[in-house]
N, C-alpha and C positions, 0 to 999 in steps of 0.2 A: 592490600591491594583492595582497588574500588569494589565495592559489592553490587554488580550488574553484569547482564550479558554483555561484555565487552568483544568476546570471542566472534560473536556475530557480525563485528566492524572489521573482520581480517578481511584485507586485500584477496581477491579469488585468486588462486593459482589454476593455470591450466596443465593439464596433464595429456589432454588428447587434442590435437586439430587438425582438419585438411585443408590442405592449398589446393584449389582448382583452377587451373590457368587454361583459357579458351583462346586458342591461337587463332587468330583471323587470318593469318599469311605471312610471308617474308616477302618484303618489295626492295626495287632498288638494287637488285642485284647484277652482277656483272652481263654486259649482253653476251658475252662470248659462251656465255654457260646456255642461253637458247639455240644457239648455231650449233653448239658439241650434241645438244641435247636430240636437236631434230635430225642430226646426221648418224646419230646413235640411239636410235631407241630404245627405252628399255634398261639402257647401259648404267644409268646412274639413280642413285635414290637422295633422298634428303630426310635426316632424322633432328629431333629436339630432343637434347635428353634436360631435367630438372632434378638434383639431386638421384633419387632411385628410380624416376620414373622417366619413362622415353616415347615417344611419338615419332612412328615409323609412317612410311608409304608416302613421304610427300614428293609433289609432281609440279614441272614446271607447267602452269596454264598459261596459254598464250594469249596475246590481247585478242580482246573482243571486235569484232566491227560493229559500227552505229547503224541502225535504220536507213540514215542517210547514204551511209557508204555501201550498204546490201543493194538498196534501189539503185544507186549508181551503178553498180555492178550487173545489177539485173537490166538496167537499161543499155549497158553497154553491150552485153551478150545479146539482148533482142535485135538491137541494131546489127552486131555481127552478123546476126541468122537473115536478118531482111536484106541486108548487103548481097549475100549467097545466095538469096532465094532470087535475086532479077532485078529488071529496073523497077522505080518507083511509080506506081501509079498517079501521076499528077492530078488527075481527075477526081482522086478520090479527097475529100474535104472531112476532117471529124467535126462531128456534130457541136453546135454552139449551145454552151451553157444554159441553161433557164435562167430565169433571174434568181429563184430561189437557189440554186446551186452557185450563182456567184456570190450571193450573199453569205452562204455559208462559207465560201471558199475565203473570204476578204475576214469573216469574223476569226476564222481558224487562224490566219495571217496574223491578225490582230492579235489573239492569245499567244501565239508562239512567241513574237515581239516581245508581251507583256512578260512572259515566262523566260525569255532571254535576257531580258533588262532586270527581272528579280535575281537571277542566277548570277547575271554580272555584277550587281549590288553586293551579292553575298561575296562573291570571289574578291571584290578589291576590299571589302573587309577582313579579308584575310591575312594574317601576317607572311612573310616572303615563305617562312620556314613550313606554315599550314598551307599555302600553295601548293610547296612541292609534294609533302603527305598527299594532299588530294590529287596532285597529279598522278603521284605513284599507285597510289589505292583504285584508280579509277579503270575498271575494267578494261574500258572501252581506249583505252592510252597506253598502257602499259601492262606487259606480263608479270605474273607473281607465282610464288609456291605456296600450292594449299595443300592440304591433308585431307584426308578421306574422313578420318576421325579427329577432330579438333580441339578434343578436350584431354586435357594432361592433369592428372589429379594423382596427389602427393599426400598420404598419410603421414602427420608426423606424430609419433610417440616414442618413448624411452630417448635413446640416444639420438635421433635425427630431431626430436622436438627439442633437448638442451642446446645444439647446434641452432637449430633455428631463431630459438630465443637468444641468443647471443647475437646472430644477425638482425633481430629486429632490434634489440636495445642498443648496440654498438657500433655495428658495421652497416646500420642504417638502410641492408640491402643483400640481395644473391645473386650469383650468377646464373644465367642459361646457356647451354652450347648448341649447337646449329651444327650439325656434319654433313657433307658432301663426299659420299663414298660411292665405289663400283657396288653393284648387285653381284656381279659374278663370284661364284666358287673361289677358293684359293688357286685351286687346279686350271681353271677356265682362264681364269685372269693369266696366269703363266703362258697358256698359249698364245692367247690374244697381243700379250708383249711380243712375241716371237715373229706374229704375222705382221706388226708394224703398221696398221690401217693409215691410209693418205687423210683420213676424216678425222683423226682422233689425235691429239697429244697425249705419248705416253704418260708424261709426268701428272696429266690429269685424274690417272689411275689412282695415285694416291690421295688418303683420307685426308682432308681440308678440315680442320677444325676452328669454329667461330665463337667468341663469348658475347655476352652482353649482360646487362650491369640493369635488374630490377630494383627499384626504388623502392623502400618498405614506408620511408618519412611519412608517406600518407596515413599510415594505419595507427599514429599517433594520436590523431583525433579519438577521444573517446567513443565507440560502437562502430569506428569505420569497420568496413568489411570489402569493400569493393574497390577498384583502381583500374582504369583503362590505361594503358601506355604504349609508347613507341618508344621501343628501345633497341639502339644502333649498335651494331654490330663491329668488334676487332676480330683480328685473326690470332687464332691461340698457338702458339709454336712452343714447345717445351726442347729439353736435351733428347728425346727420343725420335722426335721429328727427322723424317729423310732429307738429306740436303735438295734433294729435288723437287720437295713439296712446292708446289705452286703458290705465288703469292700475288692474287688477283687483288683488283681496285675495288673495294668495296665502301667506298667512302658515304655512298648514298644507301648501303643496304641497311635494313633495319625490318622489325618483326611488331606487329600489331597483336597486342594479347588484352585480355579481359581477366584479371586477378580479383578472385575472390577468396576469402578465410569462411571456412564453416563455424568459429566462432572469433568475435573481436579481440585483436590483441591486448586493446586497452577496454574494457566495457564501461558502459554508459553507467555511473551510480548517483544514485539519489540522494544518499546520507553520507556524512563523512565517514572515511575510511578512520580505522584504526591509530591512536596515538599513545604514546607512552602515557600522557597523562591519565589516560583513561586505565593505565592498570596500575600507577604510583600517582598518587593525587600529588601536587605540588604542595608543598608547606604554606599554610596563609602567612600571609606578610604581617609582622609585627603591629600591633596598632599603633601609631603614631602619638610621641607622648604630647598632652595637653601643653599649648603653653604657659599654664599656670603652673604647671608640674616642672616643667624645663627651667624655668627662672628662678624655682626654689632648688632647685640639683645646682643650678649656678650659682646662688645664693651659699650653699651649704658647701661647695667646692670652695668657693671663696673665704670661707669663714676657717676652714680647715687651715687653708693655707696662711692665713692671718694668725692664727691661735701656733703655729708651729713656726713660724717666722719670730714671733713675738719671744716665744719658749727659746729658741736657738740665740736670738739675742740675749735674753736673762742671761742663760748659762755662758756665753762669752764674756760678758761682761763681769761675772763674780766667778769665774772657773775655779780662779786660783784659792780663793777664801772656801768654795765647795771641797778642792781638793785637801786642804788642811782639815777640814771637819773630818773628813773621811779617814785621814792619817791617824789621827786622835782617836776615831772610834777603833782602828785595827789595835792601836797599841794599848787599847782599854784606859784611856785617859778621861777621866770623868769632863765633861764641859757642858755647863747649863746656856742655854739659848735662851735669851730676852728675847721680848716682845719686839723692845725697838729694833733689834739688827733687822727683823723682817720691814720694819716700819720704813728704817734708812734704806734699806735695798730697794725699796718699792719707790721711794720719793727720787732716788738717785737715779733710778732707770728711765721714771716717765720723763723726768728731766732732759737726759741725753736724748730720748727716743723723739722728742719735740722741737727741740735746739737744731737735733741733726738733720732733720726734714724726713725722718724715716716714716712719722708719721704720715705726712702729707703722701708718700707713695703708697701706704695702704688704704689710706682715706678715697684716694682717687680707684684704686682696683675696686673696692666694697661698694661705690656711689654708683659705679655704671649697673650693676648688680640689682641694688636698690630701686633705681628708676624702673628698671625691667618688671620689678615685683610691685610697685605702685601701679604701673599700666596694666599687667596681666592678670595679678592675683586680685587687687582690689578697685580693678576696673577704673583707674582714676587719669584722667589726662589734662593736661595745662597746668595753671597754677593753683596752689591750694590757696593763697591769700584770697582768693575770688569768692569763697564762700564763707559762709557763717562762720562765727569765732566757736560757736558750739558743736556745730560739725566739723570743723578743722580739730578742734581739740580731741571729738572723737576718734576721728581718723589718725591723728597722730598717738593717742594712747593704744589703739588697735596694731597700728604699725609696731611699736615699741614693744606692745608684748609679745608680738609673733617672732621679732627680731631676737628679743632676749630666750624666747624659747628655743627657737632655733639654735642659737648661740649653745645653748646648755646643753641640748643635744648632742651637738658635735662633738663638745669637749666631753661628753660621759663617753662616746663612743670612741673618741681618741685616746681616753683613760684605760678603758676596756682593751683596745688593742694592743697598747702599750704597758700592761699593768706590771708585769715582772719588769720592765725597764726601768720603769718609775723605783722600782724598792731595791733591786739588787744590780752590782756590777759583775758582768758577765766577762769582762777582758780575759779572765783565767783560763777561760773554756775555750776560746777560740783563738784564732791566729791573731797575734800581738799587733797585728796591723790593723785591725779592727777595733772601732772605739765602743763603749758600751750602749752606743744606741743602735749601732750597727746590725745586731742579733736579731734574727727573726724579721729583718728588711729587705724584702726581694730585692728591691733596686741595688741594695748596696751587694747583696751576693750575687746580682747579675753582672755589676761592675767586675766584681774581683773573679768570676767564673769564666765572664764573656758568653755568658748562655742564657736566653731568656728562660722562664719556666717552663714555657712549653717545649725548648729544646730539652730541658734537663729532665722532664717526664719522659719524652722520646727514647732517650739515652738509657733512662732508668728500667722502660722496658724493655728494651734489646737486650740488658746486662741481665736483669733479673730472669727472662726468657731461657737465657744460656743456662742457668743454675735451675731451670726448672720449679720455679717458684710462680707458679701461674697464677693463684690469688693476688699476689702481690702488683703481678703485670695487671690482671684486670681492675686493680684499684688503682693504677697510674693513670690507665686509658680513660678511667669514669674521670678521674682528675684534670686530665687532659681534654675532655669534651665539655666539663665544668668552663675552663676559660672559654672555649667557642663551641655552644652548642649548634652551629652551622657549619665547623668545618667539616667536609665532606670527607676531605684526604685523610683525618683522624678517623673518622668514622669507618673509613674503609681499612684502616690499617688494624685499627681494634677486630675489627669483622675478619682479617685474615688472620689475625692470632686466634680469634675463636675455633675457625676452622681447622688450624694447627694443631688446637687441644679440643676439637670434636665436640665444640661447645654451638652446634647447626642451627636449633632454633635462635640463641642469641646472634649469630653471625647475620642468617636473614633477617632481624630485626634492625640491625645496624644498617645493613645495605640496602634496605627499604627508606632508613630515615636517610642516609645520605643521598639517596636518590629523589627524595622528595625536595631538596635544596639544591640538588642541580641533576635533574633528569636527562642531559644532555649527555652525558658523559658515559659513552659505547662500552669501554671497558668494565665498568662497572653494573651495565645493564645485564652484560655478558656472564660476568660473575654470579647476580641474581637469578638467571637464568637456569644456571649450574647448581645452585642451591635449591631451587624449585623442583628441579627434576630428582635431585637428590631424595628430598621431602615428600616425593609422589605426587607432585602439582605439575604434571605433565602440560596439562591447558595452558596455564600461566608461563609454562616456560617456553611453550611454542608461541606463544603471541609476542613475547619479548624477542623470539629469535627471528621470526616474519617481521618484525620491525627493524631489526639489526640488518636483515639481507635487504630490505629497500632501501638502506644507508648504502651497503657495502655489499652488492651482490658480488662480486667476485672474491668474500672472505670463506679460506677453506674451512676454518673451527666452526664458523656458524653454519655453513651449509651442512657439514660431517653429524654437527649436533643436532640440527633439524630433521634429520635423515633419521638419525639413532631414536629420536622423540617418536616419530611419526610410523616407526617400524610395524607395530601392532596396531594402529589405527585407520591408517592412509595408505594402503600399498602401494598405490598407483603413483601417488606424489612422492612418497618415502623413495620409489626406486629413480623417479626422474631427478631427486635430489642425489640419489648415489650418483648418476652418469655425470651429473655436474659437477659433482666434487670430483670426482675422475677427470673432467677435463681440464680443473684448475690444478688439479697435482700435476699432470701431463706439461703445462704450462711452466710450474715450476721449475721441472727436470727439463724445459728447455725442447720439450719432444714434438712441442705444436707451437704456432708461433700467438704470440699475443691478439688479443681482441682488437679490432680496428684496422688491421693489417689486410682483410680479407680482398678488399676492394684493389689495392695496391699491387698485393701478390698472392694470388690463389694457389694454394699448394696441390700437388698433383693428387692427393687423397681427396681433395674437395671437387674433382674434374670428374663426372659419371663416366664409366669405363666401356668403350665400345671396343670388341674385338678388334684386333689388330690382324691384317692378312699377312700371314708369312708364308712366303712362296715355297712349294716344297722341291726337294733336292731333283738333278735330273735324272739320277739312277738311285730310288730309295735303298734297294738292296744293299748297294754298296757305301753309300754315305750315311753310317749308323752315328755316326760321331757328328754328324751335320744336324741329322733330325733330334738326338739328344739337346745339343746346343741351343737349338731352334726353341726346343719344347720349355728349356731352361729359361728362356727370352721371354717367352707367352707367361710364365709362371710369375716371373719375377715383374712383369709387368703389371699382370691380373694384381698381384700382392700389393703394390706402390699405388694403387686406386682406394686399399682400404683403410679405413680410420686407424690410426694407433691407438692401442689399448695397453691398461697395465698389466706387467705380468704379475705374476703371487709376489715377489720379492717386493715389487713397488706399491703393490695394493695395502702390504702390511705397513710401510713406511706410512703410507698415505692415513691409515687407521691411529697410526702411533702419534699421529699431530693432535688427533682427539683426546687419546689415551693421558699422552703429555698435560693437556690442558686441566683434565681432571685430577692428575697427580700431583700437578701444583697447587692446585685449589685443596688438596690432601680429602678429597672426597672419592676415597680407595674402593668404595662398593662401586660405586660407576665405574670406575676403572678395571675393575675387575670382571665385569660384567662385559665389558667393550673388549676383554683380552680375547674372549671367544671368537671375534671375528677375525684374528688372524690366522692366515693359513699355516705358518710355521709357530707353532706354541713353544719352541724353542728359542725365540729371538732373543741376542744378548741383552735389550732393553728388559724383558720381560722379569729377568731374575731379578734386577733391583727392583722392579716394581711388586714383585712376589716378597721379598723382604720388606719392603714398607707395608704391605696389606698385613704381613703376619705380626708387626708389630702394632697397627691399626685395630688388630684382633686380640693384641697381648699375649700373642704366644710367643712369649721374649725367648726360650732356649731355640726355636724352631727358626726366628729371626736372625738370630746370633750366629746359627749353621749356615743360614743363609750368605749373610756378610761375608764369613770366613770362606766360603766356596767363592764368592766375588773378587775376596782379596788375594786369593791363589790363581785365580783366571785371569785377575789384571792386575799384576804385581808394581805395574807404574801408576796406575791411578790411586790418588792417597784418598780420593774422596770416599770410597766404600770404607776405609779405615777409620775415617774423622765420623763417617754415620755409625759405625760400629761403637767408637768411642763415647758418642753422645749417647746411646742406647744403654751401653755399662752405665755411665754417670746416672741417668733416669733409673736404672735399674739398684742403684746405690753397690753395684758390685765393684766396690773403689780398689781392689788388688787387682782384676782384671785392665779395670780402666788404667790404671797405673802403668801395667805392663804396655799396653797398646800406645799410650802416650809417649813413653819412653822411646818407643820402637819407630815412631814418627815423627821426633823432634829433627832428629840428623838430617831428616828429607828437606833437601833444598828446594821442593815444590812448595812447601809449607809457608815461605818467606813470600811467595808470588801472590797470596790473598792475603790481605792484613786482616781482613775478617776474620777468617779461618782458623790463623793462627792465634788470633785474641782470643778467640772462644777456646782454641786448646788449652792455651795457658792459663785461662781464667778458671776453667773447670780443674786443671792440674793443679793449681793453688789449692783450692777446696777439697779435691781429692785428698790430699794432706793434711787439709783443717780439719775434715772428717775425721781422718785416721788418729788425730791428734801427734803427727809429726811435724812440729812445730817449726822446727829448725829448716827442715825442706820447704816448710807454706813461705817462711818467712825469704827464702832466698827465690821462690818462686816468684812472689808476689813483688819483691823487689824488680823483677824484669816486668811486668805487667804494668807497675805503675810508670815505669819508663815508657812503655809502648802506648799507653793510653794514659794520659795525667789526668784526665778529667772522670776516669773511671772510681767511683764512689766505691764500689763493691771490691777492686783492687786494694784500694788504701783501706778498707774494712778489714781484708785478710790481713793485708801488713799489720796493722796495728793491733787485731785479736792475736797473729801468733808472736809478733815483738812483745805482747803483753805477757802470754804465757811461757814465752822463752824468757823473762826477767828483764827485758829493755823495755822499761818504763818511759823512759824521755822519747825513745824510738815510736813507741806504741801513742804515747799521746801526741807526738807530732803527726802520725799518720791516722791517727783518729782525728785530728783537727780538719785536716785536708778531707776524709771522708765525709764530715760534717758540713764543709763547705758545700762539697757538692750533691750533699743529701740531707739538708737539715731535717728531715722529718722521719727519720730511722730511727728507732728506736733501740736497735743492737748498737749502733753507735752511739748516742747518749749512755746506754747500760753501760757499753765499756769504758769511755770515760771516766763515771760514777768508778767502776771499780777500779781503773787505774789509777783514781786519785786516792781512792785508800789503800790501795797497795803501794802507792808513792808516796811514804810519808803522812798517811793517814789525814789527807787534804780534806777533812769532812764537810767544810763549808762548801768547795769546789763539787764534791760529790754530791751534796745534797742540792746545789743547782742543777746537775746535769739529768741527777734524778727527776725533779719536779719537770723538766723540759721532756725526759723519757715518757712520762707519764700523760705529757698532752698527746703524745702518737699513740698509734693503735698497738698496743701493747699485746705481743705473741712470744716474748721469748720466755717461758717457763724457768727452762733452766738457769737462764741468766738473771734471771729475778731471785730466784732462789740462792745463787751463790752472793747475789747483792745482800740479801738478808742474813746470810750466815756472817758477811764481814762487819755489817752494820752491828749485828749482834756482838762479833768480837769486841769492837768500839764502845760496845755499851750504850749502844743508841737501840734500845728496844721497841720504841714507838715505832721509829723507822721499820727496825725488821718486822715488827707484826702486820704495818701496813703492807709491805712486798709480801709476806707471807699469806695474808688475804686474798690478793690479787692471783697469787700462785694457786690457791685452792679453787678461786672463782673460773680461772682458766683451765683448772685440772678437769672441772665438771663440762666446759664447754668443748674441750680437746679430747672428751673421753680419756683421760690418763688415768688408768686401773693400777690396781698390785701394789707394791713393796713402795714404789715411787710416791703415789700420793698418801700411803701411811706415816712415811717418813717426813712429809711435809705436814702433816698435821700433829705427829712428835714433835716437830723444830716451832710448831705455833704453838704448841702446850707448854714448852719450855721458855718462849718469850712471855708468855702472860705471866708464869709464873715469877720472871724477873721483875714485871710489871706489877706483882702481888695482886693479878687477877685469877686468886685460887680455882674459884668457881668454872669461868672459862675454860682453863686450862684442864680440869677433870673433865668436862665436856668434850673438849680435843681426845683427850686419853681415852677416856670411854667408847668414842666411836673409832677411833681406830684401831682399840681392841677385837672388836668384833671381826675384823678383816685380817688379822696376823694370824699368820701358819708357821713361822720361824720360833719355835720354844725360846731361844735367847731373847728375841725380841720381847716374846710374850710375857716373859721373868720380868725384863726392866719396865715394860710397860704397867704390870702388875704392882713392883716396888715403889714404882713412881706413884701411882693411883693411892696406893697405902700412906706414903709419905705424904701427899698433899692433904688426903682424908686428915689425918694427925695436925696438921697445919690450921687448918679449918677448923677443928674441935678445941685446938688452944685457943684460936681467934676469936670465938664466940664464948 
């Protein structure tokens, strides 16, 4: 991980917010509301509801009169009074204004005209919609609904905050509701309906609900906290609304609000946010190969092709002659070779090679490489003839020396790679379809098997893991990565194997390496977060999870995982993530609609609850059933407005999603901690997890008991029995393993999953092999070879069991197939050698196979010991001695102690005696005597030492 304070660049998370809505008024409502309100004072009230907050006390404010209108009314009333007072005094004349007053009047009129012109210009600049709004909001032109307290304040935390974060991020808004309802109590309302007043339509006494959409999109701008909006209303009618509910014309009704957030939804950030490259730095790009080196590499490739082509042409031309020489050698016929034979073949080959035109083909191929070499390596351009003779001679000399040295080096490398092919004929050790040059050639193997080396290694990893040979699996994965060090998929598979085998630090290293090559893989990022948390690196784990949630905010595992990580460090944020996870799981269960649907169809529980009036019965003392029914109706209505929440069983299933993630990663310590979050500690899935945890803690007997209980409780599920078989095989409890396998084999479910079926059969074969029941093993391996024809371990098992049963030809055929699908297996080569010695003492073939075995990473002590004994039997004492020396070296590395090691020392002493190395024989016997406890063996060793001492005295 990058070594700096990357966590400071995490995007901030909001755990608390307040939304303040200043309601400026409701405008454009139906005209009949004004008349009804005037005729029935204090009968109706208007309310605004937003989430859990309500604003009551709304009243219709009539239109105000302008000063001009007021003056006109005053003048009209004065004129009316004057008319009632008597005749007008015609002699009375108002005084004329003075020049100053006249001037002031004209100036006032001018200012009024300018103000009117300015207002008219502003009006003309407005759009039609703005003119309508201006008109409705003009207190001198239209009535409005106002509230005594205009501030609607909503606290957002926990569940409400999570919901509103969804609204901000996806729905881009929220509904606000407006209610028109009577102010009377239920009893008074019932009495009023009976009186049937003439000035009131009884249907108007029903609650009318309207909704308007508040737009949150303006808060996408970083730092934005305030928005002024005019939101238009539509009527909200659900299935509970009475049929007689009025449906007024509200085409022009809207509300003017000023919306302000206590903190911006997207804060302003001066420095960049955290990226994954801040956690795992990308792997540096490989340095480009210089052009001078590129041309040299191309030259070497062309030289290798040319040398191989020449060798093939030469072999084809004189193949029959070479075969005759080989036949004479096999029949021990003495044949002398004259130097003239080599010269003759050389002259004949060069003549045919030039005449046939093949020389020109190779010449043209190498020509381009030499031209590039001259240009990039020697910095020569144009024609060489243009320079002096001395300079051209010097250049040609340098070029000649360089080309000869490169050709010599390429030839040396080819000889090293194929030195055994050049010495011996391997045709007897492999399939007869392969020629002598095919052995060790990966291209030929790929042609025969149909799988590349990478595919072969992946298969071997799979098969060896079934047999619990973990060191071999790690070796194959390491070789697989050598083929392509940037192959992130191979790195991840290797890491997953390390997790399964509890090599957590190695897994962490591999996943980090994979992400350095491909940092965009989200599943690998999550895997690394899990490993970091297991390795007690919660800060690093949190950073990765934060980035994952930025890319996929609705991922349940990401959310639950981060909640779990933050439980002890940030309670507020952790609780917020818990509620978010609950909402995500509710959607998985289809208990709430998906995000993005809130605008089209708000659900009933998203509507702020207003108590509905339920009329009382006419005779309460007699109508108890009616009272109870109406109370149930009220409770049902109230409950329908509550947000859905998960019950205990659903909460357990939600946490099992996260438990399953850690269980799949084999991070069972973390999974065990998460189990404590479950309400039901006896959940069925816990039993299987508990068995895996016992296995992880190496409490094998407890694990076996738990699997047996699971099998008893779930007789139709074969997966638990397969897990038990795998455990018994790992414990090397082969008798119990055999019993369980025989029980499951007839089950038809086993055939439905090829991978499980192959695993069971392969383990079954090796159970018999380890128990030395070779005939049974031979029968099982014959089946596995049919099931998976490229399974080298199946062919090896068949070869070993056939060999031990005395079917040497069958063993040889099986071992050839095993060798084809796994050419570097020391056990395959060892049994080929052993089989050759048993089947007619084919010493030459056995020795060649043994040579191939020693090229591999030899680990088979018992097999080497058996080979040593066989070579000793046919008096090949030197080979026997070399094998025993390897056995003793491996014994030290593998901590082989006791009688087994003593016997190896005694065998080596006997072999040295056969070779006449009396002193070395005595050394091994004396070393063995120190650790021997059996009396018979002590006597034998002492007698041997006495006898060798006598021989040594006679010798000297």
